[in-house]
LORO-353033 format. One record per residue (C-alpha): x, y, z; residue number from 0. Coordinates in nm, 4 decimals. Layout:
<atoms>
atom east: X&north: Y&up: Z&seq: NUM $
...
</atoms>
This chain:
<atoms>
atom east: 0.6016&north: -0.6016&up: -1.3532&seq: 0 $
atom east: 0.6568&north: -0.9736&up: -1.3457&seq: 1 $
atom east: 0.3789&north: -1.1425&up: -1.1441&seq: 2 $
atom east: 0.6061&north: -1.4275&up: -1.0384&seq: 3 $
atom east: 0.8765&north: -1.1980&up: -0.9010&seq: 4 $
atom east: 0.8983&north: -1.1867&up: -0.5219&seq: 5 $
atom east: 0.9481&north: -0.8387&up: -0.3744&seq: 6 $
atom east: 1.1122&north: -0.7791&up: -0.0376&seq: 7 $
atom east: 1.1454&north: -0.3986&up: -0.0546&seq: 8 $
atom east: 0.8907&north: -0.1371&up: -0.1530&seq: 9 $
atom east: 1.1541&north: 0.0435&up: -0.3603&seq: 10 $
atom east: 1.2019&north: -0.2673&up: -0.5768&seq: 11 $
atom east: 0.8267&north: -0.3001&up: -0.6276&seq: 12 $
atom east: 0.7978&north: 0.0626&up: -0.7363&seq: 13 $
atom east: 1.1039&north: 0.0364&up: -0.9631&seq: 14 $
atom east: 0.9306&north: -0.2399&up: -1.1608&seq: 15 $
atom east: 0.6149&north: -0.0355&up: -1.2193&seq: 16 $
atom east: 0.5513&north: 0.1360&up: -1.5508&seq: 17 $
atom east: 0.7533&north: 0.4572&up: -1.5615&seq: 18 $
atom east: 0.4479&north: 0.6835&up: -1.5612&seq: 19 $
atom east: 0.3345&north: 0.5314&up: -1.2270&seq: 20 $
atom east: 0.6645&north: 0.5376&up: -1.0415&seq: 21 $
atom east: 0.6587&north: 0.9067&up: -0.9522&seq: 22 $
atom east: 0.2976&north: 0.8855&up: -0.8308&seq: 23 $
atom east: 0.3823&north: 0.5912&up: -0.6051&seq: 24 $
atom east: 0.6930&north: 0.7617&up: -0.4649&seq: 25 $
atom east: 0.5020&north: 1.0847&up: -0.3903&seq: 26 $
atom east: 0.2129&north: 0.9053&up: -0.2223&seq: 27 $
atom east: 0.4554&north: 0.6877&up: -0.0278&seq: 28 $
atom east: 0.6384&north: 0.9950&up: 0.1074&seq: 29 $
atom east: 0.3100&north: 1.1613&up: 0.2078&seq: 30 $
atom east: 0.2046&north: 0.8510&up: 0.4005&seq: 31 $
atom east: 0.5405&north: 0.8015&up: 0.5724&seq: 32 $
atom east: 0.5806&north: 1.1687&up: 0.6661&seq: 33 $
atom east: 0.2268&north: 1.1978&up: 0.8037&seq: 34 $
atom east: 0.3129&north: 0.9918&up: 1.1126&seq: 35 $
atom east: 0.6555&north: 0.8632&up: 1.2200&seq: 36 $
atom east: 0.4953&north: 0.5498&up: 1.3673&seq: 37 $
atom east: 0.3608&north: 0.4235&up: 1.0346&seq: 38 $
atom east: 0.5431&north: 0.1067&up: 0.9324&seq: 39 $
atom east: 0.6074&north: 0.0118&up: 0.5719&seq: 40 $
atom east: 0.6499&north: -0.3427&up: 0.4489&seq: 41 $
atom east: 0.5684&north: -0.5990&up: 0.1855&seq: 42 $
atom east: 0.2796&north: -0.8427&up: 0.2382&seq: 43 $
atom east: 0.1219&north: -1.0593&up: -0.0292&seq: 44 $
atom east: 0.3881&north: -0.9155&up: -0.2604&seq: 45 $
atom east: 0.2466&north: -0.5598&up: -0.2438&seq: 46 $
atom east: 0.3374&north: -0.2577&up: -0.0268&seq: 47 $
atom east: 0.1473&north: -0.2317&up: 0.3024&seq: 48 $
atom east: 0.1425&north: 0.0505&up: 0.5563&seq: 49 $
atom east: 0.0399&north: -0.0181&up: 0.9137&seq: 50 $
atom east: -0.0269&north: 0.1758&up: 1.2316&seq: 51 $
atom east: -0.2002&north: -0.0365&up: 1.4964&seq: 52 $
atom east: -0.3275&north: -0.2479&up: 1.2087&seq: 53 $
atom east: -0.3605&north: -0.2060&up: 0.8352&seq: 54 $
atom east: -0.3865&north: 0.1501&up: 0.7035&seq: 55 $
atom east: -0.3095&north: 0.1381&up: 0.3308&seq: 56 $
atom east: -0.1833&north: -0.0867&up: 0.0590&seq: 57 $
atom east: -0.0769&north: -0.0215&up: -0.2994&seq: 58 $
atom east: -0.1536&north: -0.2499&up: -0.5843&seq: 59 $
atom east: -0.1496&north: -0.2548&up: -0.9596&seq: 60 $
atom east: -0.4419&north: -0.3985&up: -1.1544&seq: 61 $
atom east: -0.3703&north: -0.5486&up: -1.4951&seq: 62 $
atom east: -0.0405&north: -0.3547&up: -1.5077&seq: 63 $
atom east: -0.2199&north: -0.0288&up: -1.5805&seq: 64 $
atom east: -0.4497&north: 0.0773&up: -1.2973&seq: 65 $
atom east: -0.3321&north: 0.1995&up: -0.9582&seq: 66 $
atom east: -0.5234&north: 0.0797&up: -0.6526&seq: 67 $
atom east: -0.4948&north: 0.2304&up: -0.3063&seq: 68 $
atom east: -0.6684&north: 0.0157&up: -0.0466&seq: 69 $
atom east: -0.7727&north: 0.1814&up: 0.2773&seq: 70 $
atom east: -0.8738&north: 0.0121&up: 0.6019&seq: 71 $
atom east: -1.1357&north: 0.2250&up: 0.7795&seq: 72 $
atom east: -1.0966&north: 0.2742&up: 1.1531&seq: 73 $
atom east: -1.2858&north: 0.1547&up: 1.3400&seq: 74 $
atom east: -1.3452&north: -0.1557&up: 1.1350&seq: 75 $
atom east: -1.7013&north: -0.1526&up: 0.9877&seq: 76 $
atom east: -1.8044&north: -0.4588&up: 1.1898&seq: 77 $
atom east: -1.7334&north: -0.2580&up: 1.5080&seq: 78 $
atom east: -1.9509&north: 0.0384&up: 1.4053&seq: 79 $
atom east: -2.2783&north: -0.1430&up: 1.4823&seq: 80 $
atom east: -2.2070&north: -0.3854&up: 1.7680&seq: 81 $
atom east: -2.5739&north: -0.4889&up: 1.8141&seq: 82 $
atom east: -2.6210&north: -0.6070&up: 1.4563&seq: 83 $
</atoms>
């Protein structure tokens, strides 16, 4: 995957991944999108993001060989302990 390439569609991002990762990304993407029809998919910071009333997940690739799935906990950790 070329780091300087700008992606506008998640499909294009996945298509440029190493072949062995493409199927994993497509399967995980379908699970996320089918879990709730209100989840929105888009590209931010040149990586796939999934939102539902804020950030839910993002996909990333580290050093072109490691898959990263970022998850935003709800409620946000700073809201768990309001008195601290």
